[in-house]
C-alpha positions in Angstrom: 5.5 11.8 20.4 3.2 10.2 23.0 5.5 8.4 25.4 2.8 5.8 26.3 2.2 4.4 22.8 4.9 5.9 20.6 2.5 7.7 18.3 2.7 11.2 17.2 -0.6 12.9 18.0 0.0 15.5 15.2 0.3 12.8 12.6 -3.1 12.2 11.0 -2.3 8.6 10.0 -1.8 7.9 13.7 -5.0 9.5 15.0 -7.6 8.8 12.3 -9.5 5.6 12.6 -9.6 3.1 9.8 -12.8 2.8 7.8 -13.4 -0.9 7.9 -16.9 -0.8 6.3 -15.6 -0.5 2.7 -13.4 -3.5 3.3 -16.3 -5.5 4.7 -18.5 -4.5 1.7 -15.8 -5.4 -0.9 -15.2 -8.8 0.7 -19.0 -9.5 1.1 -19.6 -8.6 -2.6 -16.6 -10.6 -3.7 -18.1 -13.7 -2.1 -21.6 -12.9 -3.6 -23.2 -12.7 -0.1 -26.1 -10.6 1.0 -26.1 -8.7 4.3 -28.7 -11.3 5.5 -26.4 -14.1 4.7 -23.5 -12.5 6.6 -25.9 -11.8 9.5 -26.9 -15.4 9.6 -23.3 -16.6 9.5 -22.0 -14.1 12.1 -25.0 -13.9 14.5 -25.0 -10.1 14.1 -28.0 -8.1 13.0 -28.6 -6.9 9.4 -29.1 -3.3 10.6 -25.8 -3.4 12.5 -23.9 -4.8 9.5 -25.4 -2.2 7.3 -24.3 0.5 9.7 -20.7 -1.0 9.7 -20.6 -1.0 5.9 -21.9 2.6 5.8 -19.4 3.8 8.4 -22.1 4.6 10.9 -20.9 2.1 13.4 -17.5 0.8 14.3 -17.5 -2.8 15.4 -15.6 -4.0 18.4 -12.7 -6.4 17.7 -14.9 -9.3 18.8 -17.7 -8.3 16.4 -15.2 -7.7 13.6 -13.8 -11.2 14.1 -17.3 -12.6 13.8 -17.8 -10.7 10.6 -14.4 -11.8 9.3 -15.3 -15.5 10.1 -18.6 -15.1 8.2 -16.6 -13.6 5.3 -14.0 -16.4 5.3 -11.1 -14.1 6.2 -9.6 -12.7 9.4 -10.0 -9.4 11.2 -6.4 -8.6 10.5 -6.9 -8.9 6.8 -10.1 -6.8 6.9 -8.2 -4.1 8.8 -5.3 -4.3 6.3 -7.8 -3.7 3.5 -9.5 -0.8 5.3 -9.3 2.7 4.0 -7.9 5.4 6.3 -10.6 7.9 7.3 -8.5 10.8 6.0 -8.8 12.0 2.5 -5.5 13.9 2.3 -2.1 12.1 2.6 1.2 13.7 1.8 4.0 11.4 0.6 7.4 13.2 0.7 10.1 12.6 -1.9 12.3 10.9 0.7 9.5 8.7 2.1 10.6 5.2 1.2 9.3 3.4 4.3 6.6 1.5 2.3 8.6 0.9 -0.9 7.9 -2.6 -2.2 11.3 -3.0 -3.9 14.5 -1.0 -4.4 13.9 1.6 -7.1 10.2 1.4 -6.7 8.2 3.9 -4.6 4.5 4.0 -3.9 3.1 7.5 -4.4 -0.2 6.7 -2.7 -0.5 4.8 0.6 -3.2 2.3 1.4 -5.9 0.5 -0.5 -7.6 3.0 -2.8 -9.2 3.2 -6.2 -6.0 4.9 -7.5 -2.5 3.2 -7.5 0.5 5.3 -8.4 4.1 4.1 -8.4 7.5 5.7 -9.2 10.2 3.5 -10.8 13.7 4.8 -10.8 16.9 3.5 -12.4 17.2 0.5 -14.7 14.0 -1.4 -14.6 13.3 -4.5 -16.7 10.5 -6.6 -15.3 11.2 -9.2 -18.0 7.5 -10.2 -17.9 4.3 -9.3 -19.5 1.6 -7.4 -17.6 -2.2 -7.4 -18.1 -4.3 -5.4 -15.7 -8.1 -5.4 -15.5 -8.3 -1.6 -15.5 -6.7 1.5 -17.2 -3.1 2.5 -16.6 -1.1 5.6 -17.5 2.7 5.6 -17.8 4.6 8.9 -17.7 8.4 9.2 -18.3 9.7 12.0 -16.0 13.4 11.5 -16.8 15.4 9.1 -19.0 13.8 6.8 -21.6 11.7 3.6 -21.8 10.5 1.1 -24.3 7.1 -0.4 -24.1 5.6 -3.3 -26.1 1.8 -3.3 -26.2 -0.6 -5.0 -28.6 2.2 -6.1 -30.9 3.6 -2.6 -31.2 6.8 -1.0 -29.8 6.8 2.5 -28.3 9.9 4.5 -27.4 9.1 7.0 -24.7 11.2 10.1 -23.9 11.0 12.6 -21.0 7.5 14.1 -20.9 5.9 11.3 -23.0 3.0 9.4 -21.6 1.3 6.2 -22.8 -2.3 5.2 -21.9 -3.2 1.5 -21.8 -6.8 0.6 -21.5 -7.7 -2.3 -19.2 -6.9 -5.7 -20.7 -4.0 -4.6 -22.9 -1.0 -7.0 -22.6 2.2 -5.1 -22.2 5.8 -5.1 -21.0 8.2 -2.3 -20.4 11.8 -1.5 -19.5 13.9 1.6 -18.8 16.5 2.2 -21.5 18.6 5.0 -20.0 20.4 5.3 -16.6 18.5 7.4 -14.0 15.2 6.9 -15.7 12.2 7.9 -13.7 8.8 6.5 -14.7 5.4 7.2 -13.0 2.7 4.7 -13.4 -0.9 5.6 -12.4 -3.6 3.0 -12.5 -7.1 2.2 -11.5 -6.8 -0.5 -8.8 -7.5 -4.0 -9.9 -10.0 -4.5 -7.0 -12.2 -1.8 -8.6 -14.8 -3.0 -11.1 -14.6 -0.8 -14.1 -17.9 0.1 -15.8 -18.7 1.2 -19.3 -19.9 4.8 -19.6 
């Protein structure tokens, strides 16, 4: 531990910088803006903005705030949507520090193309889901019932169910100590036809 700032220099998530360029590009494209339009709004040059988006330049906080203002957001939101520079991240079985709810554990940290969650125990969302992109449900332990496209599916340990993007579905665990893994393409990723 570094006594000055409380970080562990051996921990890659503490030492690797965030890649803000991808977050800037996603936000710009979501607004339908060109680099020239963002340059005009921010007062920064097109070549500099291109370098930021391509991770060839890291903007200062002042420049990042100018970009954020041009993109109708905040620097904090752009940083939160940034990808960590590392490509390998180990999530230990007992790592629940970023769990969204009891019985739910994120298996992948951050904002990526892949989302993976583990649901443990009695889960019954009681609502219908519909995601833009593909999803895979795998029952590791216990049992689950899934309703999708007007059909009911009973899943036992080792069973998996694939749902293509746009399929309306709902699910619930039907046995104590059920453990379900759900892996999906993130909704912020635009799926393309092959």
